[in-house]
N, C-alpha and C positions, 0 to 999 in steps of 0.2 A: 814388250814388243818381241824381244828375242825368244821369250818363253812361248809366246803365241806361235811364232814361226816354227819353233822346234816341235811344239805339239802338233801343228798342222802337218809337218813332215812325217812324224812318227805314225800319224793316222792316215797318211797318204791323201789328206784332204777330205776324208769321209767322216760322217757323224754316226756313231754307233749307239744303239739302245742298250739297256741293261741286259737284255737277252742275248746281245751280240758281244758280250764281254770277252769271250774266248777268242773270237775272230779279231777283236781289237788288239788283244794281247799278242796274237800271231803277227799282225801287221807291225806292231811296235818292235817286236823281236826281229822280224824280217828286215825292217828298215835300219835298225841298229847294226845288225850283222853286215848288211850291204855297205853301210857307211864305214864301219871298221875295216871291212875287207878292202874297200877302195882306198882308204888311207894307207893301210899296210902294204897292199900290192903296188900302189903307185909309188910309194916311198922305196919299196924293194926294187922296182924297175929302174929308178935312178941309180941306185947302188950297183945294180947289175951292169948298167951301161958304163958306170965308172970303172968296174972291174974288167970290162971287156966282154961280159957275157951278153952279147947283143941279142942272140936268139931268145934267151929266156926273158930278157928285158922287153922285147917286142910282144912276147906271149903275155907278160904281166900287163902291158899297156892295153892289149886287146881285151883282156879280162876286165880291166877297169872301164873301158868304153862300153862293153856289154852290160856291166853293172849299172852304168848311168841310164842306158836304154831301158833296163828292167825297172828302175826307179820311176821313169817317165810313164811306162805302161801300167805300173801298179796303181797310179793315180787316176787311170781312165775308168776302170770298171771293176767292181769287186768280183765279178764272175771270172776275171782273168787270173785271180790270185793263185789258185791251185796249179794252173798251167804254167804260170811264171815260176812258181817254186820248183816244179818238175824240170823246167828248162834250165834254170840257173844251177840246180843241183847236178844235172847231167853234164852241163857245160863245165861246172867246177870239177867234176870227176875227171873229165878229159884233161883239164889244166893241171890238176893235182897229179894225175897219172904221168903226164909229160914231165912235170917237175920231179916226180919220184924217180923216174927212169934216169934223169940227169943228176940225181943226188946220190952221193956215195953213202950217206947215212940212212940205213934202213928204218931206224926208229923214228926219224923225222918224218918220213913218208907215211909210215903207219899212223903216227899221231895225227897227221892231216886227215887221213881217212876216218879216224876215230871221231874227230870233230865234225866231219862231214855227216857221219851217220847220226850223231846226236841232233844235229840241226834238222835233218830230214824227219826223224822220229817225232819231233815237236811240231814242225810246220806242215807236214804232209800226212796223208792217210797211211794206215799201217801196211797196206798192200805194196804201195810204192816204196815205203821205207825198207821192207824186207827185200824188195827187188834191188834197191841201192846197196843194201848190206851184202847180198850174195855177189852182186856185180863187183863191188869193191874187193871182196876176197879173191875173186877170180883174177882181177887186175893185179892185186898184190902178188899172188902166187905165180902168175904168168911172168910178170916183170922180174920177180926175184929168181925165177928159174932161168930166165934168159941171161941176167947180168951177174948171177952169183954162183959160187960152187955149192956143194952139198951141205957143208957146215953153215954157210950163210943162209942157205934156203931153210934149214932146220931152225935157225935163229929167227928168221922171218915168220915161220909158222908159229913158233913160240910167242912171237910178238903179236900174233893175232888173238892170243888167248884173252886179253882184255876186251876185245870186241865181242867174243862169245859170252863172257861174263856180263858185259853191258847189255847184250841182247837178251839174256835170261832175265836180268834185272828189269828191263823194259817190258818183257812179257808179263812178269809178275805184277809190275806197276800198272800195266794196262788192265790186267784182270781185276786188280784192286779197284781201279777207277770204274770198271764196268759194274762190279758189285755195288759200289757206292751209288752209281747212277741208278741201278735197279732199286736199291733201298730208298733213294730219294724219290724215285718215281712212285714207289709203293706208298711212301709217306704222303706225297702230293695227292695220290688217289684217295687216301684215307682223309686227308684234310679237305679235299673237294667234297667228299661224301658228308663229312661232318658239317662243312659250311652249307651244303645244300639242305641238310636236315635242319640246321639252325634257322636258315632263311625261309624254309618252306613248311616246317612242322612246329606245332605248338609244344612247348617244353613240358607243360603240365600233363596234357592228355595224349600226346604223341599223335594227335590228329593233324591232317593237313591244315595249314593256316589259310588266311584269306588270300595271301599272295599266290599260293599254289592253286587255291580254288579258282581264282580269276584266270590263271593260265589255262586250267582245264576247261573253264567255262568258255573262254575264247576259242579253244580248239573245237569244242562241241558246236559252237555257233558256226564256225567256218568250215566244218567238216563237209565232205561231199554228200554224205547221206542226208544232212539237214533233218535229223530226227527231232520229233517234238519232245519236249521235256518240261519239267516244272521245278521251281525253286521254293523252298520253305525256309524262312528265317525264324529261328527259335530263340526267344528271349526270356530270361528268368524275371518274373515280376518282383518288384521291390528288392532287388539284389543289393542296392546301396544300403538298405536298412540292415541286411544280414552282415555286410562288411562292417558297418559302423558299430553294430551291437556285439558281434562275436569276433571280429578281427579278420584280417585278410587270409590267414592260414586256415581258419575254419571255413571261410567262403570258398577257398580253393578246393577243399575236400568235398564240398557240396557240388562244385562244378565237375570235379573228377568223377564222383559217383554218378552224376547226371550223364556224363559222356559214356560211362559203362552201360547205363540203362538204354541210352539211345543206340549204342552199337548193337545191343541185343535184339533190337527190333528191325535192324537193317537186313535187307535181302540183297540179292544180286542186282535188283532194280534201283537201289539207292546208294549214294555215297555221302559221307558226313565230313564236315570241316568245322573248325572252330574259328570264328571271325572276330571275337572280342572277349573281354573278361567274362561275360555271362551270355554270350551269343554263339549260336551254332547255325551253320548253313547246310541244308540238305538238298541234293540234286536227285530227282527221280525221273525215270525214263518213261513218263507218261504225262499227258495233259488232261486226262479224263478226270472230271470233277468228282465222280463217284469214288474212284481209286484214291484220289488225293484226300478226300474226306475220311476214308477208312484209315489211312495212314495218320491223318491229323488226330483221330481218336486214339490210336495206339500211342502216339507221342504224349497226349494228355494223360492217358492211363498210366504211363510209365512213372509218373511222379505222384500217383495216388498213395503209394506206400511211404511211410515215414522215412526220413533221412536221419541217420544216427552218426554223429561225429563227436568223439571224445565224451561218449555217454550222454550227449545232449541230443534231444529229439526235436526235429524241425520238419514242418511241411512246407512245400513250395508249390507255386503254380507257374504256368507258362503262357506266354502270348505268342501267337504265330501269324506271320504274314506270308502270303502265297502269290507268286506270279507264274504265268505260263508262257512258254516260247513256242511259236512266234506270235501268239495271239495278243499278248500284252506289250511286247517289245521285241525288237530284232537285233539289239546290241547289248553288250554286257553292261555298259554304263547305265542305260535306261532300265534294264532289268533290275539292277541293284537299287536304282533310284525308286522305281515303282515298288520294289520289295520293301523298302523302308517306309514308303507311304502306307502300304497295307499293314505293316506291323504297327505303325503309329495309330492307324484306325483301330486296331485291336486293343491297344493300350487305352485309347480314348473311349472305347466302348465298355470299359470297366475291367479290362485285363482278363486273364484266364479264358481266352477264346481265340479262334482262328478267323482271319479275314482274308478274302481274296482281293486282289487289286481290281479297282474299277476306274475307268477313264475319268470319272468325275473327281477322283482324288488328285489327278494331275492338275485339273483346273483349279481346285482348291489350293494346291501347293503353289501354283503360279501366282494366284492372288495373294497368298501368304507371303511369298518371296517379294512381290511387288510392294506390299505393305511394309515389309521389313526394311527395304531400301528407303522408302519414304520416311519410316520411323527414325532411321539413322540420320537422315537429313533434318528431320524435325528437331532432334536433339542438338544437332550442330547449329541450327538456325533459331533455336529458342522459340518454338511454335506452341509451347504449352502455357496454360494459364490455370491459376488456382481458383477454384470455386469453393464456397462454404455453404453447408446445409445446417441450419440451426437445430439444436436439440432443446426441447421445451418441456417445462413442468406443466402437465395438462390440468392440474388443479387451479393454477393461477395464470397460465399462459406466459409465464416468465421464462426467459432464456436461461438455460443451465449449462450450455456448452455448444460446441459446433464441430462438425466433421469437415476436414479439408479434403477436397476431391480434385483430381487433376482432369483437365479437359485439353484435348488436342485441337487447336484451331488450324486446320489445314488451309493453306493459301488458295486452293482450288475447290476442294470438296466442302470445306467449312468445318463444322463441329463433328468430331469423331468420338464415338462412345468409348469409355475406358475398357469395356468388355471386349472391344475389338483389338486393342493394342497392348493392354497390360499383360495378358498371358503371353503374348508374343515377345514382349520385352523381357519377361522372366525367363522364357525359354532360351533367349539369345544373350543373356547377361547384359542387358541394357537397362534393367530396372534401377540400378544404382544411380545413374545420372538423373533419371526422372524423379526418384524418391528424394534425392539430395536437393533437387530444385524445389520440390513441393515443401519439403521440411523447412528450408530457409525462408522461402517466400511466405508460407503460412504463418510461421513463428514470428516473422517480422511484422505482419499485419496484426496478428493477435496480441503481440506484445504492446503495440501502440494502443489498441482498443482496451486492453486490460488495465492500463494505467488510468484511463479516463472512466471506464465502466468496470470496476472491480468484481461485480457480481455476475459476470457473463460466464462463469464456470471454467471449464477446461477445453483445450484444443485437442481433438482426436485426429491422429494420423494413422493411416493403414501401414501395417508392417508385414513384409514378406520374410518368412523364416529362412529362406535361401539367402536373403540379404543380411539377415542377422548373423549368419555363419561367417560372413566376411568381416574381418576385424576392422576394416576401414569404416564400417558403419558406426561402430561404437566410438571410434576416434572422431568422426565427423559430427556425430550427435553431441558429444561432449564439447567440442570446439564451438559448435553453433550455440549451445546453451550459454557458454561463457561469453562469446562474442556479442550476443544480443541481450545479455544479462537477463535471460529468460529463466524464471523460477521453474525448476523441474516438476514441482507439484501442479503447475498449470498444464502439464502435458500428459496426454493419455495415448498409448499406442494400442491399436486394435490388430489382433492376429486371428485368423480364421481357425475355427475348431478343427477342420480337416487337416490343416497344416500341423497343428499341435499333435494330433493323433497319429500322424505318419511316424513320429518318433517321440513319444511322450517324455521319456527319460531325458533325452537330449534337450527337448524343449524346456523342461523344468530348469535345467542348468543355465541355459542361455537367458531365459526370461528373468531368472533370479538376479543376473547381472544388471538387467535393466531396472529391476525393482530397487536394487541397492543405490541407484542414482537418485531415487526419490520419485521416479516416474511411475504413473499409474498404468495398469495393463487391463484390457478388457478382451473377452473372447467374442469375436465377430461371428455372425451366421450360426449362432448356437442352436443346436438341435439337429444339425445336418451331418455331424461328424462322429456320432456314436461314442461320445466321451465315456470313459470309465469313471465312476464316482470316486474310486480310489485315487486316480490321477488328478481328478478335478479338485480334490481336497488339498493335494500337494502343490498345485499350480499357484504361483504368486500373483493371482488376478484379483481384481476388486469389483469387476462388473461383468455381467452377461448381456449380450445383445441378441434379442430374439430375431431369428432370420425372417426376412420378408415373406418367404414362401409359406410360413404358418399364418401370417397376418392377413394375407389376401382373402382367405375364405371365412374369416371371422366377421360377424358372429353367426353367420348362416350355417356353417359346417360344424357339427357337433364334435367330430374327431379333432379338428383344428382347435376348437375351443378348449377341449380337455388337455391337448398338448401344451398350449400356451399357458394355461393355469398351472400345469405340472412344472413347467420351467420357472414360472414366477414363485411357486412354492419352494422349489429346489433352491433358488437363489436366496430366499429368506432363511431357509434352514442352514445354508452355508455362510450366512451373514454377508452376502454379496448384493450389491445394487443391481438393478435390472433396467434395461431400456429396450424398447421395441422400435424397429425400423420399417418403413414402408407403409405408414398410416396415411390413408387417403380420404377416409370418410369419417363423419361424426359418430356413426354407429361403432366403428372400430375403436375410436378414442374412448367412447363411453364404456365399451366392454372392457378395455384395458384398465381403465380407472376403477371399475367395479371389481376387477380381478386382482388389484393391488399393484399395478404397474403404472406409475405416474409419469415417468420420463418417456417421451416419444419423439420420433424423428420421421418426417415424411412430407409428402406434397400437401397434406392437410394444412400444415403451417407454411411451408415454403419449399420450392424447388431449390436445387443448388444455386447459389447466388454469387455474382461477381463481388469483389471486395467492396466496391462502392455501395452496392445494393445491400450487402451484409451489414455494413455500418448503419445504414438507414433502418434495417430491421432491429438492430441492437437498440437504437435510439427509441424505437417504437415499443419495445418490450422490456 
């Protein structure tokens, strides 16, 4: 309580920020001095009255009363502080001068003036301090001259020497403080510059980053001129593969070299920024399609030459997305959103191309976002169901396995095709929840059927390589096998050829871990991913599944016939089993049998079936 009151008194009731620390210190010093002065002077007044020095006693009492008034006004407004200091110092000078005249000891008076000057130098501005200093000297010399002889006067002048020394000291001290402040100001400027560069420039390339780009973009949009302009987003194709295969340091050098090449094609009409690990943003002062296409070609051409890093040679390609202001959007948020849509279209179109934004992309994006929200709800509400499509030996029509397929039973729309939501789930890291559900549900059903019908072959589950990279998948797979007492040899995981060929070396490592569990692996959609025979020999797979796109046109299309036979022969030479999917007609079945492929899957035997219907199919075959 006492500490709170004392702190409140010293601060005169004000609250000071860190920036006001000097003013707070002055208030504290000012109030301490006033309190001590009032205590000393009030005590002295009683002593003087006791000695019979009534006049000096009344003067001391008057000083004390003025001090109390000053304390009161100091709490009113911070703007009064300097004026109150000036007033109390001048009033103190008058009182001290009066006391000095009545005091026989010259050194006592000079010491009071000395204290007076020290207080003023700390509490007030320099101009007023020097004014008080010279005024004090004049008072001392004048009073000494009036009341003393020549020897006393010389003594008084000599007594002023400490004041001069103190004055010189304070001048040097002030100069030192000024130099320190200038140095601190310079350091702050350098720090601000450094902070600005860190916040607004990319460390690797020294290009403006996305934050600074957005500031400049907003300035451009809200400028009075309202000039037309365009934005190009540049993205390195398959940059993740470069990172994974060669390391981050190698990838950084590729980005650095690309930034140099992009800078070389810049003119005064364009500005370049770095917006992500492998992304650049370019602003150009035109919305003319012809001019933009010329620049697009220059950007594409700048990566035609090989990139050499640490004696390693590598070629890269770029995808570009383009938006125009104000035709495509009139706000920075929409411009960036539409720019991403255009870039996504370029990636979707096979990469290594440039795509302009089109309004239909927004409609597609809105539909996609709506479906994504519904998909999240579907996961939370368990709106999925597992279907099974039988795999059959065409020689005897006996079941040799089945593929588990997920279906989304939407409460309003009904059945939604996996082609509509599986890619969306993979893009947004939702595939894990769906695959885990399918895995457990399918293995539960199959495990029960396998006990009663041992000859039904294996259960095939689709596997996303992205999910396999997540260590949770292996943990969940192992736990599910143990929980359901599911023999790992009953299980076959299908992974698409295109996913394997995105990074074949990494795929071999990850699939080997699956193989070590005793699980079989097959390559799905074989023939669409341009597999290298060298990698195919190293992959721990036991089966190839011929893609439906080759089956549709057999036996009428001779090219398809040759491709299918080639895949069948390849599987035999590699000692791999083969199965064809998408068989719908008797002619397709007969062609496959005659070509050496007995295992087939498709509508010819059955569409994907619910669990109950699948059990009936098992009993019938």
